[in-house]
mmCIF file of the C-alpha atoms, coordinates in Angstrom:
data_MODEL
# 
_entry.id   MODEL 
# 
loop_
_atom_site.group_PDB 
_atom_site.id 
_atom_site.type_symbol 
_atom_site.label_atom_id 
_atom_site.label_alt_id 
_atom_site.label_comp_id 
_atom_site.label_asym_id 
_atom_site.label_entity_id 
_atom_site.label_seq_id 
_atom_site.pdbx_PDB_ins_code 
_atom_site.Cartn_x 
_atom_site.Cartn_y 
_atom_site.Cartn_z 
_atom_site.occupancy 
_atom_site.B_iso_or_equiv 
_atom_site.pdbx_formal_charge 
_atom_site.auth_seq_id 
_atom_site.auth_comp_id 
_atom_site.auth_asym_id 
_atom_site.auth_atom_id 
_atom_site.pdbx_PDB_model_num 
ATOM 1   C CA . MET A 1 1   ? 8.625   15.093  3.873   1.00 0.00 ? 1   MET A CA 1 
ATOM 2   C CA . SER A 1 2   ? 10.146  11.902  2.578   1.00 0.00 ? 2   SER A CA 1 
ATOM 3   C CA . ILE A 1 3   ? 9.188   8.509   1.247   1.00 0.00 ? 3   ILE A CA 1 
ATOM 4   C CA . ARG A 1 4   ? 11.411  5.569   2.098   1.00 0.00 ? 4   ARG A CA 1 
ATOM 5   C CA . THR A 1 5   ? 11.389  1.818   2.522   1.00 0.00 ? 5   THR A CA 1 
ATOM 6   C CA . ALA A 1 6   ? 9.748   0.776   5.776   1.00 0.00 ? 6   ALA A CA 1 
ATOM 7   C CA . ALA A 1 7   ? 12.100  -0.532  8.469   1.00 0.00 ? 7   ALA A CA 1 
ATOM 8   C CA . ALA A 1 8   ? 11.581  -2.528  11.662  1.00 0.00 ? 8   ALA A CA 1 
ATOM 9   C CA . GLY A 1 9   ? 11.647  0.709   13.650  1.00 0.00 ? 9   GLY A CA 1 
ATOM 10  C CA . ASP A 1 10  ? 8.513   1.853   11.787  1.00 0.00 ? 10  ASP A CA 1 
ATOM 11  C CA . ALA A 1 11  ? 6.472   -1.147  12.956  1.00 0.00 ? 11  ALA A CA 1 
ATOM 12  C CA . LYS A 1 12  ? 4.580   0.617   15.773  1.00 0.00 ? 12  LYS A CA 1 
ATOM 13  C CA . ALA A 1 13  ? 3.614   3.545   13.540  1.00 0.00 ? 13  ALA A CA 1 
ATOM 14  C CA . ILE A 1 14  ? 2.505   1.150   10.789  1.00 0.00 ? 14  ILE A CA 1 
ATOM 15  C CA . GLN A 1 15  ? 0.507   -0.823  13.358  1.00 0.00 ? 15  GLN A CA 1 
ATOM 16  C CA . ASP A 1 16  ? -1.268  2.395   14.389  1.00 0.00 ? 16  ASP A CA 1 
ATOM 17  C CA . LEU A 1 17  ? -2.057  3.200   10.754  1.00 0.00 ? 17  LEU A CA 1 
ATOM 18  C CA . MET A 1 18  ? -3.329  -0.323  10.125  1.00 0.00 ? 18  MET A CA 1 
ATOM 19  C CA . ASN A 1 19  ? -5.627  0.073   13.127  1.00 0.00 ? 19  ASN A CA 1 
ATOM 20  C CA . GLN A 1 20  ? -7.150  3.094   11.367  1.00 0.00 ? 20  GLN A CA 1 
ATOM 21  C CA . LEU A 1 21  ? -7.920  0.807   8.415   1.00 0.00 ? 21  LEU A CA 1 
ATOM 22  C CA . GLY A 1 22  ? -9.584  -1.721  10.698  1.00 0.00 ? 22  GLY A CA 1 
ATOM 23  C CA . TYR A 1 23  ? -6.731  -4.230  10.765  1.00 0.00 ? 23  TYR A CA 1 
ATOM 24  C CA . PRO A 1 24  ? -5.690  -4.511  14.415  1.00 0.00 ? 24  PRO A CA 1 
ATOM 25  C CA . THR A 1 25  ? -2.574  -6.577  15.046  1.00 0.00 ? 25  THR A CA 1 
ATOM 26  C CA . GLU A 1 26  ? -0.736  -7.811  18.085  1.00 0.00 ? 26  GLU A CA 1 
ATOM 27  C CA . ASP A 1 27  ? 2.353   -5.927  19.209  1.00 0.00 ? 27  ASP A CA 1 
ATOM 28  C CA . GLY A 1 28  ? 5.408   -7.268  17.391  1.00 0.00 ? 28  GLY A CA 1 
ATOM 29  C CA . PHE A 1 29  ? 3.459   -8.776  14.494  1.00 0.00 ? 29  PHE A CA 1 
ATOM 30  C CA . ILE A 1 30  ? 4.124   -5.975  11.974  1.00 0.00 ? 30  ILE A CA 1 
ATOM 31  C CA . GLU A 1 31  ? 7.827   -5.968  12.830  1.00 0.00 ? 31  GLU A CA 1 
ATOM 32  C CA . LYS A 1 32  ? 8.054   -9.713  12.104  1.00 0.00 ? 32  LYS A CA 1 
ATOM 33  C CA . ARG A 1 33  ? 6.179   -9.324  8.812   1.00 0.00 ? 33  ARG A CA 1 
ATOM 34  C CA . LEU A 1 34  ? 8.425   -6.440  7.737   1.00 0.00 ? 34  LEU A CA 1 
ATOM 35  C CA . GLU A 1 35  ? 11.461  -8.617  8.373   1.00 0.00 ? 35  GLU A CA 1 
ATOM 36  C CA . VAL A 1 36  ? 10.088  -11.498 6.296   1.00 0.00 ? 36  VAL A CA 1 
ATOM 37  C CA . LEU A 1 37  ? 8.743   -9.349  3.464   1.00 0.00 ? 37  LEU A CA 1 
ATOM 38  C CA . SER A 1 38  ? 11.895  -7.228  3.193   1.00 0.00 ? 38  SER A CA 1 
ATOM 39  C CA . LYS A 1 39  ? 13.666  -10.335 1.843   1.00 0.00 ? 39  LYS A CA 1 
ATOM 40  C CA . ASN A 1 40  ? 11.090  -10.797 -0.943  1.00 0.00 ? 40  ASN A CA 1 
ATOM 41  C CA . LEU A 1 41  ? 12.182  -9.055  -4.165  1.00 0.00 ? 41  LEU A CA 1 
ATOM 42  C CA . GLU A 1 42  ? 8.575   -9.119  -5.378  1.00 0.00 ? 42  GLU A CA 1 
ATOM 43  C CA . HIS A 1 43  ? 7.410   -6.953  -2.470  1.00 0.00 ? 43  HIS A CA 1 
ATOM 44  C CA . THR A 1 44  ? 8.044   -3.488  -1.073  1.00 0.00 ? 44  THR A CA 1 
ATOM 45  C CA . ASP A 1 45  ? 6.667   -1.517  1.863   1.00 0.00 ? 45  ASP A CA 1 
ATOM 46  C CA . LEU A 1 46  ? 7.003   2.260   1.844   1.00 0.00 ? 46  LEU A CA 1 
ATOM 47  C CA . ILE A 1 47  ? 6.312   4.879   4.460   1.00 0.00 ? 47  ILE A CA 1 
ATOM 48  C CA . TYR A 1 48  ? 5.790   8.620   4.220   1.00 0.00 ? 48  TYR A CA 1 
ATOM 49  C CA . GLU A 1 49  ? 7.435   10.681  6.937   1.00 0.00 ? 49  GLU A CA 1 
ATOM 50  C CA . LEU A 1 50  ? 6.325   14.193  7.813   1.00 0.00 ? 50  LEU A CA 1 
ATOM 51  C CA . GLU A 1 51  ? 8.370   16.083  10.395  1.00 0.00 ? 51  GLU A CA 1 
ATOM 52  C CA . GLY A 1 52  ? 9.829   12.796  11.663  1.00 0.00 ? 52  GLY A CA 1 
ATOM 53  C CA . ALA A 1 53  ? 6.469   11.051  12.055  1.00 0.00 ? 53  ALA A CA 1 
ATOM 54  C CA . VAL A 1 54  ? 5.214   8.160   9.900   1.00 0.00 ? 54  VAL A CA 1 
ATOM 55  C CA . VAL A 1 55  ? 1.917   9.401   8.461   1.00 0.00 ? 55  VAL A CA 1 
ATOM 56  C CA . GLY A 1 56  ? 1.448   7.119   5.456   1.00 0.00 ? 56  GLY A CA 1 
ATOM 57  C CA . PHE A 1 57  ? 2.052   3.519   4.467   1.00 0.00 ? 57  PHE A CA 1 
ATOM 58  C CA . ILE A 1 58  ? 1.731   1.552   1.237   1.00 0.00 ? 58  ILE A CA 1 
ATOM 59  C CA . SER A 1 59  ? 2.448   -2.143  0.742   1.00 0.00 ? 59  SER A CA 1 
ATOM 60  C CA . ILE A 1 60  ? 3.032   -3.289  -2.840  1.00 0.00 ? 60  ILE A CA 1 
ATOM 61  C CA . HIS A 1 61  ? 3.438   -6.761  -4.308  1.00 0.00 ? 61  HIS A CA 1 
ATOM 62  C CA . PHE A 1 62  ? 4.641   -7.437  -7.849  1.00 0.00 ? 62  PHE A CA 1 
ATOM 63  C CA . ILE A 1 63  ? 3.177   -10.508 -9.544  1.00 0.00 ? 63  ILE A CA 1 
ATOM 64  C CA . PRO A 1 64  ? 4.680   -11.960 -12.734 1.00 0.00 ? 64  PRO A CA 1 
ATOM 65  C CA . GLN A 1 65  ? 2.153   -12.792 -15.458 1.00 0.00 ? 65  GLN A CA 1 
ATOM 66  C CA . ILE A 1 66  ? 2.200   -15.685 -17.894 1.00 0.00 ? 66  ILE A CA 1 
ATOM 67  C CA . ALA A 1 67  ? -0.067  -14.142 -20.539 1.00 0.00 ? 67  ALA A CA 1 
ATOM 68  C CA . PHE A 1 68  ? 2.097   -11.090 -21.238 1.00 0.00 ? 68  PHE A CA 1 
ATOM 69  C CA . ASP A 1 69  ? 5.561   -9.685  -20.735 1.00 0.00 ? 69  ASP A CA 1 
ATOM 70  C CA . GLY A 1 70  ? 5.215   -7.713  -17.553 1.00 0.00 ? 70  GLY A CA 1 
ATOM 71  C CA . GLU A 1 71  ? 3.870   -7.863  -14.054 1.00 0.00 ? 71  GLU A CA 1 
ATOM 72  C CA . TYR A 1 72  ? 0.912   -6.602  -12.074 1.00 0.00 ? 72  TYR A CA 1 
ATOM 73  C CA . ALA A 1 73  ? 1.562   -4.336  -9.151  1.00 0.00 ? 73  ALA A CA 1 
ATOM 74  C CA . VAL A 1 74  ? -0.918  -4.983  -6.356  1.00 0.00 ? 74  VAL A CA 1 
ATOM 75  C CA . ILE A 1 75  ? -1.417  -2.476  -3.572  1.00 0.00 ? 75  ILE A CA 1 
ATOM 76  C CA . ASN A 1 76  ? -2.140  -4.696  -0.584  1.00 0.00 ? 76  ASN A CA 1 
ATOM 77  C CA . TYR A 1 77  ? -2.470  -1.988  2.073   1.00 0.00 ? 77  TYR A CA 1 
ATOM 78  C CA . PHE A 1 78  ? -2.561  1.781   1.685   1.00 0.00 ? 78  PHE A CA 1 
ATOM 79  C CA . VAL A 1 79  ? -3.326  4.192   4.494   1.00 0.00 ? 79  VAL A CA 1 
ATOM 80  C CA . VAL A 1 80  ? -2.757  7.834   5.379   1.00 0.00 ? 80  VAL A CA 1 
ATOM 81  C CA . ASP A 1 81  ? -3.153  9.013   8.955   1.00 0.00 ? 81  ASP A CA 1 
ATOM 82  C CA . ASP A 1 82  ? -6.593  10.511  9.597   1.00 0.00 ? 82  ASP A CA 1 
ATOM 83  C CA . GLN A 1 83  ? -4.946  13.720  10.834  1.00 0.00 ? 83  GLN A CA 1 
ATOM 84  C CA . VAL A 1 84  ? -3.166  14.493  7.535   1.00 0.00 ? 84  VAL A CA 1 
ATOM 85  C CA . ARG A 1 85  ? -5.536  13.242  4.859   1.00 0.00 ? 85  ARG A CA 1 
ATOM 86  C CA . SER A 1 86  ? -6.082  15.534  1.843   1.00 0.00 ? 86  SER A CA 1 
ATOM 87  C CA . GLN A 1 87  ? -2.588  17.038  2.223   1.00 0.00 ? 87  GLN A CA 1 
ATOM 88  C CA . GLY A 1 88  ? -0.877  15.164  -0.632  1.00 0.00 ? 88  GLY A CA 1 
ATOM 89  C CA . VAL A 1 89  ? 0.516   12.224  1.354   1.00 0.00 ? 89  VAL A CA 1 
ATOM 90  C CA . GLY A 1 90  ? -1.570  9.586   -0.409  1.00 0.00 ? 90  GLY A CA 1 
ATOM 91  C CA . LYS A 1 91  ? -0.956  11.176  -3.800  1.00 0.00 ? 91  LYS A CA 1 
ATOM 92  C CA . ALA A 1 92  ? 2.811   11.090  -3.245  1.00 0.00 ? 92  ALA A CA 1 
ATOM 93  C CA . LEU A 1 93  ? 2.745   7.437   -2.122  1.00 0.00 ? 93  LEU A CA 1 
ATOM 94  C CA . GLU A 1 94  ? 0.558   6.383   -5.042  1.00 0.00 ? 94  GLU A CA 1 
ATOM 95  C CA . GLU A 1 95  ? 2.814   8.234   -7.482  1.00 0.00 ? 95  GLU A CA 1 
ATOM 96  C CA . ARG A 1 96  ? 5.877   6.452   -6.035  1.00 0.00 ? 96  ARG A CA 1 
ATOM 97  C CA . CYS A 1 97  ? 4.037   3.139   -6.456  1.00 0.00 ? 97  CYS A CA 1 
ATOM 98  C CA . THR A 1 98  ? 3.359   4.065   -10.088 1.00 0.00 ? 98  THR A CA 1 
ATOM 99  C CA . GLU A 1 99  ? 7.044   4.919   -10.617 1.00 0.00 ? 99  GLU A CA 1 
ATOM 100 C CA . LEU A 1 100 ? 8.123   1.552   -9.200  1.00 0.00 ? 100 LEU A CA 1 
ATOM 101 C CA . ALA A 1 101 ? 5.530   -0.308  -11.257 1.00 0.00 ? 101 ALA A CA 1 
ATOM 102 C CA . THR A 1 102 ? 6.555   1.518   -14.429 1.00 0.00 ? 102 THR A CA 1 
ATOM 103 C CA . ALA A 1 103 ? 10.233  0.739   -13.788 1.00 0.00 ? 103 ALA A CA 1 
ATOM 104 C CA . ARG A 1 104 ? 9.328   -2.968  -13.478 1.00 0.00 ? 104 ARG A CA 1 
ATOM 105 C CA . LYS A 1 105 ? 7.302   -2.786  -16.709 1.00 0.00 ? 105 LYS A CA 1 
ATOM 106 C CA . CYS A 1 106 ? 4.041   -3.582  -14.941 1.00 0.00 ? 106 CYS A CA 1 
ATOM 107 C CA . LYS A 1 107 ? 1.000   -3.532  -17.184 1.00 0.00 ? 107 LYS A CA 1 
ATOM 108 C CA . ARG A 1 108 ? -1.383  -2.383  -14.438 1.00 0.00 ? 108 ARG A CA 1 
ATOM 109 C CA . ILE A 1 109 ? -1.786  -1.608  -10.786 1.00 0.00 ? 109 ILE A CA 1 
ATOM 110 C CA . LEU A 1 110 ? -4.561  -3.320  -8.861  1.00 0.00 ? 110 LEU A CA 1 
ATOM 111 C CA . VAL A 1 111 ? -5.955  -2.100  -5.555  1.00 0.00 ? 111 VAL A CA 1 
ATOM 112 C CA . HIS A 1 112 ? -8.807  -3.516  -3.512  1.00 0.00 ? 112 HIS A CA 1 
ATOM 113 C CA . SER A 1 113 ? -10.851 -1.099  -1.442  1.00 0.00 ? 113 SER A CA 1 
ATOM 114 C CA . ASN A 1 114 ? -13.610 -1.946  0.996   1.00 0.00 ? 114 ASN A CA 1 
ATOM 115 C CA . ALA A 1 115 ? -17.042 -0.828  -0.243  1.00 0.00 ? 115 ALA A CA 1 
ATOM 116 C CA . ARG A 1 116 ? -17.494 1.400   2.815   1.00 0.00 ? 116 ARG A CA 1 
ATOM 117 C CA . ARG A 1 117 ? -14.347 3.467   2.076   1.00 0.00 ? 117 ARG A CA 1 
ATOM 118 C CA . THR A 1 118 ? -16.021 5.908   -0.311  1.00 0.00 ? 118 THR A CA 1 
ATOM 119 C CA . ASP A 1 119 ? -13.428 8.670   0.252   1.00 0.00 ? 119 ASP A CA 1 
ATOM 120 C CA . ALA A 1 120 ? -10.720 6.225   -0.820  1.00 0.00 ? 120 ALA A CA 1 
ATOM 121 C CA . HIS A 1 121 ? -12.719 5.354   -3.937  1.00 0.00 ? 121 HIS A CA 1 
ATOM 122 C CA . ARG A 1 122 ? -12.843 9.037   -4.947  1.00 0.00 ? 122 ARG A CA 1 
ATOM 123 C CA . PHE A 1 123 ? -9.080  9.289   -4.348  1.00 0.00 ? 123 PHE A CA 1 
ATOM 124 C CA . TYR A 1 124 ? -8.340  6.297   -6.596  1.00 0.00 ? 124 TYR A CA 1 
ATOM 125 C CA . LEU A 1 125 ? -10.517 7.699   -9.367  1.00 0.00 ? 125 LEU A CA 1 
ATOM 126 C CA . ARG A 1 126 ? -8.666  11.049  -9.150  1.00 0.00 ? 126 ARG A CA 1 
ATOM 127 C CA . GLN A 1 127 ? -5.377  9.142   -9.428  1.00 0.00 ? 127 GLN A CA 1 
ATOM 128 C CA . GLY A 1 128 ? -6.452  7.554   -12.714 1.00 0.00 ? 128 GLY A CA 1 
ATOM 129 C CA . PHE A 1 129 ? -7.743  4.192   -11.527 1.00 0.00 ? 129 PHE A CA 1 
ATOM 130 C CA . ILE A 1 130 ? -10.941 2.830   -13.009 1.00 0.00 ? 130 ILE A CA 1 
ATOM 131 C CA . GLU A 1 131 ? -13.492 0.738   -11.191 1.00 0.00 ? 131 GLU A CA 1 
ATOM 132 C CA . TYR A 1 132 ? -13.196 -2.900  -12.199 1.00 0.00 ? 132 TYR A CA 1 
ATOM 133 C CA . PRO A 1 133 ? -16.014 -4.718  -10.423 1.00 0.00 ? 133 PRO A CA 1 
ATOM 134 C CA . LYS A 1 134 ? -16.520 -8.328  -9.495  1.00 0.00 ? 134 LYS A CA 1 
ATOM 135 C CA . ASP A 1 135 ? -13.785 -9.572  -7.281  1.00 0.00 ? 135 ASP A CA 1 
ATOM 136 C CA . PHE A 1 136 ? -14.351 -12.841 -5.483  1.00 0.00 ? 136 PHE A CA 1 
ATOM 137 C CA . ILE A 1 137 ? -12.477 -14.157 -2.484  1.00 0.00 ? 137 ILE A CA 1 
ATOM 138 C CA . LYS A 1 138 ? -12.392 -17.511 -0.808  1.00 0.00 ? 138 LYS A CA 1 
ATOM 139 C CA . LYS A 1 139 ? -11.497 -17.426 2.868   1.00 0.00 ? 139 LYS A CA 1 
ATOM 140 C CA . LEU A 1 140 ? -9.345  -20.341 3.862   1.00 0.00 ? 140 LEU A CA 1 
ATOM 141 C CA . LEU A 1 141 ? -8.887  -19.838 7.589   1.00 0.00 ? 141 LEU A CA 1 
# 
């Protein structure tokens, strides 16, 4: 078991995990995004490996704030393979996210979760998140 920064070679496994979340992508797309995002110091992508296989992925963005000294950490994508859920993979990834956010003096971690993902909601509550309703989005494309 290990957690490490995602690399281009992890793209296919991440694509498969993203498909489980309902975010299908074209072949090669994830690899290109990893390359671009790896250069952004305000962003990190981590994977969880179990016996050489990528079974978890978390994508984190750090956003500076003007109203206080610190940042927000935003979990953009977070998925554990269906075959290994409830085995501590998600907990380990979330705890690593918390460590990174704490090291950067983040004031909070924000995660969006689709209303239909009730198992994920229970997980977040167990991890110490609180429900903070009323998000609004504006689709541009």
